[in-house]
Structures are given as structure tokens and as C-alpha cells.
NULUMMAR-613142 format. One record per residue (C-alpha): residue number from 1; x, y, z; residue in one letter. Coordinates in Angstrom, 3 decimals, decimal comma. Layout:
residues N
  resi         x         y         z  resn
   NUM         X         Y         Z     A
...
//
This chain:
residues 366
  resi         x         y         z  resn
     1    30,822    36,698    13,047     M
     2    27,596    36,045    14,978     S
     3    26,384    36,995    18,454     M
     4    26,151    40,754    17,878     N
     5    22,730    41,035    19,550     S
     6    21,568    41,236    23,165     F
     7    18,237    41,449    24,940     G
     8    15,031    39,414    24,917     H
     9    12,031    41,575    24,010     L
    10    14,000    44,812    23,674     F
    11    16,705    43,471    21,384     R
    12    19,731    45,447    20,218     V
    13    22,052    44,463    17,370     T
    14    25,136    46,631    16,875     T
    15    27,088    46,789    13,627     W
    16    30,071    48,578    12,118     G
    17    33,781    49,004    12,762     E
    18    36,051    51,624    14,268     S
    19    37,444    52,750    10,904     H
    20    34,569    51,826     8,617     G
    21    32,240    54,416     7,053     P
    22    29,676    54,136     9,856     A
    23    28,447    52,128    12,806     L
    24    25,118    51,829    14,535     G
    25    22,400    49,736    16,096     A
    26    19,214    48,027    14,991     T
    27    16,734    48,058    17,863     V
    28    13,816    45,650    17,698     D
    29    10,992    45,397    20,230     G
    30    10,723    49,021    21,297     C
    31     7,079    49,689    22,209     P
    32     5,124    51,946    19,851     P
    33     4,199    55,477    20,840     G
    34     7,458    56,391    22,595     V
    35     8,252    60,074    21,883     P
    36    11,725    60,196    20,332     I
    37    13,839    62,256    17,981     D
    38    17,515    62,472    17,094     E
    39    18,200    65,282    19,572     A
    40    16,963    63,154    22,474     M
    41    19,406    60,385    21,604     I
    42    22,168    62,865    20,756     Q
    43    22,132    64,160    24,342     H
    44    23,460    60,810    25,587     W
    45    25,943    60,372    22,731     L
    46    27,450    63,768    23,475     D
    47    28,397    62,526    26,947     R
    48    30,398    59,630    25,452     R
    49    31,933    61,160    22,339     K
    50    35,736    61,444    22,114     P
    51    37,886    64,568    22,125     G
    52    35,928    66,541    24,733     Q
    53    38,913    67,134    27,012     N
    54    42,591    66,279    27,317     K
    55    41,840    63,155    29,357     Y
    56    40,205    61,269    26,474     T
    57    41,285    60,262    22,981     T
    58    41,721    63,268    20,683     Q
    59    39,891    61,565    17,828     R
    60    37,325    64,174    16,766     R
    61    33,989    62,558    16,068     E
    62    30,696    64,482    16,099     A
    63    28,887    61,178    16,776     D
    64    25,777    62,567    15,117     E
    65    23,024    59,963    15,167     V
    66    20,557    59,462    12,325     K
    67    17,267    57,609    12,746     I
    68    16,658    55,664     9,538     L
    69    13,520    53,706    10,429     S
    70    10,960    52,871    13,093     G
    71     9,960    56,460    13,929     V
    72     7,091    58,441    12,406     F
    73     5,890    61,903    13,396     E
    74     8,110    61,892    16,486     G
    75     7,021    58,533    17,873     Q
    76     8,228    54,959    17,624     T
    77     6,029    52,774    15,439     T
    78     6,793    49,411    17,045     G
    79     8,917    48,358    14,063     T
    80    12,747    48,091    14,107     P
    81    14,527    51,370    14,819     V
    82    17,708    51,758    12,797     Q
    83    20,300    54,123    14,290     L
    84    23,407    55,175    12,329     M
    85    26,507    57,131    13,350     I
    86    28,981    58,054    10,629     E
    87    32,729    57,892    11,256     N
    88    34,354    61,128    10,107     T
    89    37,825    61,278    11,711     D
    90    39,486    57,936    11,038     Q
    91    43,274    57,891    10,672     R
    92    43,908    54,359     9,484     S
    93    47,501    55,266     8,566     K
    94    48,281    55,468    12,299     D
    95    48,027    51,677    12,385     Y
    96    50,123    50,817     9,322     G
    97    53,166    49,915    11,422     D
    98    51,267    47,279    13,427     I
    99    49,237    45,515    10,752     K
   100    51,382    42,384    11,089     D
   101    52,010    42,689    14,847     K
   102    49,759    41,808    17,769     F
   103    49,238    44,367    20,533     R
   104    49,758    42,822    24,009     P
   105    46,566    43,038    26,036     G
   106    44,458    43,628    22,915     H
   107    42,029    41,362    21,058     A
   108    44,159    41,446    17,884     D
   109    45,649    38,016    18,468     I
   110    42,447    36,214    19,457     T
   111    40,439    37,698    16,565     Y
   112    43,125    36,502    14,160     F
   113    43,353    33,053    15,742     Q
   114    39,576    32,607    15,520     K
   115    38,711    34,206    12,181     Y
   116    41,999    34,159    10,284     G
   117    41,611    37,866     9,570     I
   118    41,690    41,019    11,678     R
   119    40,937    44,673    11,103     D
   120    44,114    46,260    12,455     Y
   121    42,729    49,808    11,907     R
   122    41,814    50,609    15,487     G
   123    40,674    47,095    16,269     G
   124    37,506    46,912    14,177     G
   125    34,692    45,406    16,251     R
   126    36,926    45,072    19,319     S
   127    37,388    48,853    19,459     S
   128    35,645    50,912    22,141     A
   129    34,225    52,868    19,198     R
   130    31,545    50,145    19,005     E
   131    30,081    51,415    22,261     T
   132    28,718    54,536    20,562     A
   133    26,021    52,310    19,074     A
   134    25,153    50,985    22,537     R
   135    24,766    54,515    23,888     V
   136    22,435    55,410    21,017     A
   137    20,301    52,334    21,775     A
   138    20,419    53,212    25,463     G
   139    19,085    56,680    24,697     G
   140    16,053    55,096    23,057     L
   141    15,672    52,712    26,010     A
   142    15,675    55,632    28,465     R
   143    12,787    57,294    26,671     E
   144    10,793    54,053    26,661     A
   145    11,483    53,637    30,393     I
   146    10,295    57,203    30,937     R
   147     6,965    56,220    29,375     A
   148     6,592    52,914    31,276     L
   149     8,229    53,658    34,643     A
   150     8,822    57,411    34,972     P
   151    10,331    57,158    38,471     N
   152    13,387    55,217    37,252     V
   153    16,650    57,182    37,262     Q
   154    19,906    55,696    35,958     I
   155    23,212    57,293    36,958     T
   156    26,785    56,130    36,455     G
   157    29,993    57,452    37,961     Y
   158    33,612    56,474    38,512     M
   159    34,546    55,214    41,971     V
   160    38,159    54,211    41,339     Q
   161    40,990    55,161    38,958     M
   162    44,021    52,939    39,240     G
   163    44,765    52,614    42,971     P
   164    42,799    55,755    43,872     H
   165    39,264    55,434    45,276     R
   166    36,588    57,980    46,119     I
   167    35,786    58,799    49,720     D
   168    32,190    57,621    50,203     R
   169    31,843    60,107    53,049     A
   170    32,199    62,911    50,462     R
   171    29,747    61,344    47,983     F
   172    27,788    64,097    46,210     D
   173    25,395    63,321    43,341     W
   174    25,608    66,929    42,170     A
   175    29,368    66,605    41,555     Q
   176    29,099    63,828    38,970     I
   177    28,640    66,098    35,958     E
   178    30,899    68,844    37,302     Q
   179    34,205    67,174    36,417     N
   180    35,647    65,265    33,420     P
   181    35,775    61,938    35,297     F
   182    32,097    61,638    36,344     W
   183    33,259    61,441    39,970     V
   184    30,848    62,108    42,895     P
   185    33,737    63,425    45,008     D
   186    35,161    66,873    44,208     A
   187    38,434    66,257    46,039     Q
   188    39,023    62,957    44,260     A
   189    38,363    64,622    40,897     A
   190    41,057    67,218    41,589     A
   191    43,563    64,598    42,743     D
   192    42,871    62,282    39,818     W
   193    43,404    65,088    37,307     A
   194    47,054    65,409    38,306     D
   195    47,505    61,636    38,423     Y
   196    46,038    61,029    34,968     L
   197    47,834    64,004    33,460     D
   198    51,142    62,390    34,356     G
   199    50,123    59,074    32,842     L
   200    48,826    60,771    29,703     R
   201    52,043    62,676    29,114     K
   202    54,105    59,520    29,587     S
   203    52,039    57,684    26,953     G
   204    50,714    55,127    29,442     S
   205    47,194    54,251    30,614     S
   206    45,293    53,045    33,670     V
   207    42,143    51,133    34,548     G
   208    39,068    52,181    36,500     A
   209    35,949    50,999    38,331     V
   210    32,544    52,337    37,326     I
   211    29,379    52,142    39,435     E
   212    25,922    52,388    37,864     V
   213    22,817    52,848    39,998     V
   214    19,198    52,527    38,911     A
   215    16,877    54,260    41,375     R
   216    13,113    53,911    41,415     G
   217    13,039    50,459    39,825     V
   218     9,850    48,659    40,900     P
   219     9,981    45,364    42,760     A
   220     9,345    42,229    40,724     G
   221    11,589    42,607    37,674     L
   222    13,537    39,485    36,757     G
   223    12,786    35,782    37,030     A
   224    14,258    32,784    38,885     P
   225    17,213    30,703    37,723     V
   226    17,971    31,560    34,064     Y
   227    16,046    34,817    33,717     G
   228    17,628    36,650    36,650     K
   229    17,876    40,411    36,421     L
   230    21,392    40,313    37,810     D
   231    22,401    37,629    35,291     T
   232    21,438    39,886    32,406     D
   233    23,011    42,948    34,020     L
   234    26,285    41,115    34,585     A
   235    26,326    39,848    30,993     A
   236    25,508    43,304    29,629     A
   237    28,294    45,020    31,577     M
   238    30,775    42,232    30,884     M
   239    30,134    42,604    27,158     S
   240    31,467    46,185    27,173     I
   241    34,894    46,399    25,572     N
   242    37,762    46,261    28,131     A
   243    35,576    45,180    31,079     V
   244    37,218    42,428    33,159     K
   245    34,968    42,158    36,211     G
   246    31,391    42,859    37,344     V
   247    29,839    43,078    40,819     E
   248    26,238    43,358    41,989     I
   249    25,657    45,058    45,334     G
   250    28,324    44,048    47,846     E
   251    29,910    41,894    45,163     G
   252    33,191    40,177    46,020     M
   253    33,242    41,890    49,407     A
   254    30,229    39,780    50,448     A
   255    32,658    36,888    50,953     A
   256    34,127    38,787    53,922     E
   257    30,782    39,270    55,688     L
   258    28,953    37,110    58,191     T
   259    25,340    36,126    57,618     G
   260    24,230    38,687    60,187     E
   261    26,137    41,502    58,508     A
   262    25,123    40,596    54,962     N
   263    21,364    40,163    55,569     A
   264    19,389    43,286    54,702     D
   265    16,802    43,406    57,506     E
   266    13,217    44,084    56,438     I
   267    10,730    46,472    58,030     F
   268     7,228    47,582    57,110     M
   269     7,025    51,159    55,924     G
   270     4,095    53,335    54,949     Q
   271     4,512    52,440    51,275     N
   272     5,562    48,817    51,659     G
   273     8,688    46,901    52,684     P
   274    11,812    48,828    53,652     Q
   275    15,337    47,513    54,177     Y
   276    18,025    48,371    56,693     S
   277    20,777    48,172    54,085     S
   278    21,381    47,156    50,481     N
   279    24,142    44,559    50,421     H
   280    22,096    42,674    47,804     A
   281    22,311    45,552    45,333     G
   282    18,541    45,702    44,946     G
   283    18,164    42,117    43,685     I
   284    17,213    38,925    45,567     L
   285    16,821    35,592    43,795     G
   286    17,253    37,376    40,483     G
   287    14,229    39,638    41,155     I
   288    14,334    43,359    41,977     S
   289    13,407    44,342    45,549     T
   290    12,440    47,952    44,854     G
   291    15,718    49,221    46,309     Q
   292    18,454    50,863    44,255     D
   293    20,021    48,459    41,793     I
   294    23,794    48,789    42,135     V
   295    26,265    47,405    39,590     V
   296    30,027    47,943    39,396     R
   297    32,427    46,953    36,660     F
   298    36,198    47,116    36,283     A
   299    37,772    48,399    33,079     V
   300    41,323    47,409    32,232     K
   301    43,963    49,925    31,076     P
   302    43,912    50,846    27,396     T
   303    46,143    48,367    25,557     S
   304    47,402    50,923    23,010     S
   305    50,306    52,679    24,734     I
   306    53,557    54,386    23,693     L
   307    55,731    52,174    25,890     T
   308    57,675    49,531    23,977     T
   309    56,250    46,023    24,530     R
   310    57,440    42,629    23,336     K
   311    55,180    40,732    20,942     T
   312    55,132    38,498    17,866     I
   313    54,111    38,876    14,239     T
   314    51,581    36,843    12,258     K
   315    54,459    34,727    10,970     S
   316    55,549    33,965    14,557     G
   317    58,639    36,171    14,682     E
   318    59,491    37,907    17,954     E
   319    59,505    41,702    17,782     T
   320    58,616    44,875    19,688     E
   321    55,670    47,217    19,333     I
   322    54,678    50,801    20,102     I
   323    51,087    51,774    19,330     T
   324    50,777    55,250    17,882     K
   325    47,535    57,102    17,289     G
   326    44,944    58,663    19,570     R
   327    43,889    56,636    22,595     H
   328    42,220    57,099    25,969     D
   329    44,663    57,207    28,894     P
   330    41,738    55,934    30,999     C
   331    38,992    54,371    28,913     V
   332    36,921    54,158    32,094     G
   333    35,973    57,831    31,703     I
   334    33,947    57,228    28,551     R
   335    32,730    53,882    29,913     A
   336    30,409    55,695    32,338     V
   337    27,714    56,601    29,749     P
   338    28,165    53,157    28,187     V
   339    27,401    51,468    31,513     G
   340    24,346    53,683    31,918     E
   341    23,158    52,688    28,437     A
   342    23,520    48,978    29,155     M
   343    21,640    49,381    32,434     M
   344    18,827    51,176    30,572     A
   345    18,578    48,467    27,908     C
   346    18,407    45,669    30,494     V
   347    15,918    47,468    32,756     I
   348    13,623    48,173    29,805     L
   349    13,926    44,601    28,572     D
   350    12,850    43,290    31,992     H
   351    10,045    45,819    32,298     L
   352     8,659    44,464    29,020     L
   353     9,168    40,837    30,076     L
   354     7,430    41,509    33,401     H
   355     4,541    43,256    31,684     R
   356     4,192    40,385    29,228     G
   357     4,139    37,581    31,819     Q
   358     2,693    39,144    34,980     I
   359     1,257    42,531    34,071     G
   360     1,239    43,826    37,638     A
   361     2,750    42,212    40,738     N
   362     0,425    39,580    42,197     R
   363     1,862    39,456    45,716     G
   364     0,763    42,258    48,046     H
   365     2,250    42,890    51,483     I
   366     0,404    44,653    54,256     G
//
């Protein structure tokens, strides 16, 4: 299996399976001299780890990260950083009944069709467990961004669970870490708790929409045509397990707007250009404008549910399946820190690319 790496200069390769002894990431291209230790990365992993409340899978993993290389005396050396997270709470026996059956909506069937073999214990590489490695790499990326562009802030939150959306009029940044859903709307968080509790008890699941915003990103990141910032952001978010759609800025809703409504008018401010709105999501022509970069992605419902579904076996026989074990009723909850991590990796990658080609922006306005 190839294609387990992403990024250009800041390049991340993830490895490991859901029920293997460990998983992790090899990060190449991190600049030297970035202050880092395991506790700094652990902070971000703790936000993603399972079993923290009744709304996520009850698999109990400490998700303790170990730095095996690339760091000396508390700083990166410029050589590859190897990050490892041991699996400690696998229950492979939970999957014994489905080893010859394909779960509808899951990658079981396509992995088998392509490779002729599949790891039925939690899905192997197709499991959301793989995203722990991304979050560890994202923690390293955040610290490098802090050194290169300290004004950048990356924040993710849920804006929709199933048919329920937040009320943008009640948007409150301070609420995001005050509820188990990372929701910037206190009323929505209370309503969604009852909704998801019912789904959880019935053994079902539901999808969600996550929004990730990068504030303080300087203008000029990204390149025309094939090196667009939004191209890499879309690919990064789309690569997250269970993601089925990605939007930048106004996204699909831009098709409903007129040219007058969609155009973000430009004015001259004291510190440079200012915009009347941000339908573009902070990116024009693949290059950052200096506004907030806004990305949304849709996560499908968890495929492993307790409701009986029709399927087939490897030998082609028709049968039924119920997936036992411990699963997220809404995998979108733990997708929030994953989306933040992918944003951090892409932003850092483009900061390094920009520094390598341009150094500092050459065009000055005013």
C-alpha cells in the first residue's frame, strides 16, 4: 500500500493499524530549532482521544505520544521526527463475527477488492484510529507555526449534527471548549446532547459538519494553478476518514449568489487592504488574502451500527450483519481536532514553500 504521505516541504507519513501494537507518524521537513516536547504534542492528542465522555467510543486509549527521533535538548534538529502512539485497549474479538462479512458503508469491501486482504479488526488503516497520528503531527506543526507566524490561530468546531445546525447569531468562540461537541452555540450544544443520546442508546449513528478557521494567516501563501492553498486544504480534509465533502468559504452556496453578492469588496485600511466580507474563505486564485481561512467538511455517519443491515460474504453469499464493539455515535465530534491538525500541517507547509520561493511578499499596496 503506497500513498501514505502528504505535504511538500513539511511532509507527514502515517503508519500503523487500529488493532496493531502501535501507530504513528514520521514527519520530515520540520525546521530546526522549534521548541517541542511530548507534553506539547500530548495536549492536542488529549482533545481527540476516545472514551472521554458518553458521546464517543468507549475504547480506552491513553494516546500517549513518544518522540523517537528528530528532537534534541527540547528542540527539533531538522531531521525526521518519529512520533509513536501505542495501542493499549484493542478488543479484536469484537470483530470475529464479521471477518468474512463486509460492513455496508465501510471500506471493508473496497480494501478487499483492491488488495485481496483486509484487516477486519476495526478496519486497519481505514479506521478513524489512524487520525491520532495526524493530530500528533499537527501538534508539531502548530509549534513550528508559532515560531514562524505567531499570529496564526487555528480553531475547529462543529456547525451541524445530522439535520441540526448552529444559530450563527449565537456564535461564541468561548463556548467551543465548554461542551463535548466543540459547538460555538450553548443552546445548540444542549439540544444536540438529547438528540445524540437517543441515537447512541438505539445503537445508531449520525453525520456532522465541521468548520475550521485559521486566523492571522498572512497574505501570499499558496501558488497559482497546481499549488493552490485551497487545493491542498481540500485534499487534506478530504483524506480524513469518513469525510465526504469539503467547502472553502461560501462553498456550494456560492452557486446561489450573484456576482455582486459574492464579490468581497476591497477597501484601504490603516494596515493594508480590508474586505467587506469573506465569501472567498480567505483565498483568491489559490493564494491567501490575509483574511480568515475558512474550511468546512462533512463527515458521514459511523458505518459500524447495531441495526441489522443486509450484506454479502467474501464468497458472495447474501447475509445480514450487526457490528458489535465500541464506536462513535457521531465521529464528527473527534474529527474537530483532526481537522485542526490538517489545517496546521497545510498552513505550515505553505509557509515553508512561500519562504523558500519568495521570502517576503514582493507586492506592496499603499
